[in-house]
C-alpha positions as CSV (number, residue, x, y, z in Angstrom):
1,X,-0.1,0.0,-0.5
2,X,2.4,2.4,0.6
3,X,3.5,2.5,-3.3
4,X,0.2,4.1,-3.9
5,X,1.4,7.2,-2.0
6,X,4.8,7.5,-3.3
7,X,4.5,7.0,-7.0
8,X,1.3,9.6,-6.9
9,X,4.1,12.0,-5.1
10,X,6.6,11.6,-6.9
11,X,4.2,12.8,-10.0
12,X,3.6,15.5,-8.1
13,X,7.8,16.4,-7.3
14,X,8.1,16.1,-11.2
15,X,4.9,18.5,-12.5
16,X,5.9,20.9,-9.5
17,X,9.6,21.1,-10.5
18,X,8.6,21.2,-14.2
19,X,6.4,24.7,-13.4
20,X,9.3,26.6,-11.6
21,X,11.5,29.4,-13.5
22,X,14.9,28.3,-15.0
23,X,17.1,30.4,-13.3
24,X,14.8,32.4,-10.6
25,X,16.2,35.2,-8.6
26,X,14.9,37.3,-5.9
27,X,15.3,41.1,-6.7
28,X,13.6,44.3,-5.5
29,X,11.6,41.6,-2.6
30,X,10.3,40.4,-6.5
31,X,11.2,36.5,-7.3
32,X,11.9,36.5,-11.2
33,X,13.2,35.1,-14.1
34,X,16.7,36.3,-15.6
35,X,14.8,37.5,-18.5
36,X,12.3,39.5,-16.2
37,X,15.6,41.4,-14.0
38,X,17.2,42.2,-17.9
39,X,13.8,43.4,-18.7
40,X,14.1,45.9,-15.4
41,X,17.7,46.6,-16.1
42,X,16.2,47.6,-19.5
43,X,13.7,49.8,-17.8
44,X,16.4,51.8,-15.9
45,X,16.2,55.7,-16.2
46,X,20.0,55.6,-16.4
47,X,23.3,53.2,-17.0
48,X,24.3,53.6,-13.8
49,X,20.8,52.5,-12.4
50,X,20.4,49.5,-14.6
51,X,24.4,48.6,-12.9
52,X,22.9,49.2,-9.3
53,X,20.1,46.6,-10.3
54,X,22.5,44.4,-12.0
55,X,24.3,44.4,-8.6
56,X,21.5,44.6,-5.9
57,X,20.0,40.7,-8.2
58,X,23.3,39.1,-9.1
59,X,24.0,35.6,-9.1
60,X,27.2,35.3,-8.9
61,X,27.2,32.8,-11.1
62,X,27.1,32.7,-15.0
63,X,23.5,34.0,-15.3
64,X,25.0,37.1,-14.6
65,X,26.4,37.3,-18.1
66,X,22.8,38.4,-19.0
67,X,22.4,40.3,-16.3
68,X,25.7,42.7,-17.4
69,X,25.3,42.1,-21.1
70,X,21.6,44.2,-20.9
71,X,23.8,47.1,-19.0
72,X,26.4,47.0,-21.3
73,X,24.1,47.7,-23.7
74,X,21.9,50.2,-21.7
75,X,25.7,52.3,-20.9
76,X,26.4,51.6,-25.0
77,X,23.7,53.4,-25.9
78,X,25.4,56.6,-24.7
79,X,28.7,57.0,-26.3
80,X,30.0,53.8,-28.5
81,X,28.0,56.0,-31.6
82,X,30.4,58.6,-31.3
83,X,33.5,56.9,-30.7
84,X,36.3,57.1,-32.8
85,X,38.0,54.1,-34.5
86,X,41.3,54.3,-32.2
87,X,38.5,55.0,-28.6
88,X,36.3,52.3,-29.9
89,X,39.5,50.0,-30.5
90,X,40.8,50.9,-26.5
91,X,36.8,50.2,-25.2
92,X,37.1,46.8,-27.5
93,X,40.3,46.0,-25.8
94,X,39.4,46.6,-22.4
95,X,36.2,44.3,-23.2
96,X,38.3,41.5,-24.5
97,X,40.5,41.9,-21.0
98,X,37.2,41.3,-19.2
99,X,36.5,39.0,-21.1
100,X,39.7,36.8,-20.9
101,X,40.6,37.7,-17.0
102,X,39.5,34.5,-15.6
103,X,40.2,32.8,-18.1
104,X,42.3,29.9,-16.1
105,X,39.9,30.0,-13.5
106,X,37.4,27.4,-12.8
107,X,33.7,28.0,-11.9
108,X,31.0,30.3,-12.3
109,X,31.4,32.7,-9.9
110,X,34.3,33.7,-12.1
111,X,31.6,34.4,-15.8
112,X,30.5,36.7,-13.0
113,X,33.4,38.8,-12.4
114,X,34.0,39.0,-15.9
115,X,30.6,40.4,-16.4
116,X,30.8,43.0,-13.8
117,X,34.4,44.1,-15.6
118,X,32.9,43.9,-18.9
119,X,29.3,46.0,-17.5
120,X,31.3,48.3,-15.1
121,X,33.7,49.5,-18.7
122,X,30.8,50.5,-20.2
123,X,28.8,51.9,-17.0
124,X,32.7,54.3,-16.7
125,X,32.7,54.8,-21.1
126,X,28.9,56.3,-20.6
127,X,29.8,58.5,-17.4
128,X,32.6,59.9,-19.3
129,X,30.0,60.8,-22.1
130,X,27.9,62.2,-20.2
131,X,30.3,64.2,-18.8
132,X,31.8,65.6,-21.8
133,X,28.2,66.7,-23.0
134,X,27.4,68.5,-20.5
135,X,27.7,72.0,-20.3
136,X,30.8,73.8,-18.3
137,X,30.0,75.7,-15.7
138,X,32.1,78.9,-15.7
């Protein structure tokens, strides 16, 4: 008789696990999927606000690559089109360094570190571009 109860319980457990969101994260007091966190980053009013959301919602795993890419894209909208070719090369080189900085390390947390490095690089370039675009006070 005990077997009758084990099978339905096992089916119930499998169905619960099958409907659970993949890569869920608690962010801003809510449970969200990575796609939802990316949407929140995209909706942030500024690059810096997007970076803060990334920090608050990070997983410390390779899932942070998607979040960092969203921040990077948000920040690049402020400066990338205005960079001259030599400046773009320097920027791309800095991103390359971020991407390969932890090549000899194992573990998904190092992919997270790389994502933060690239997001921070884009944030720095964005802040510089926005500062240069402001009228100088005399």
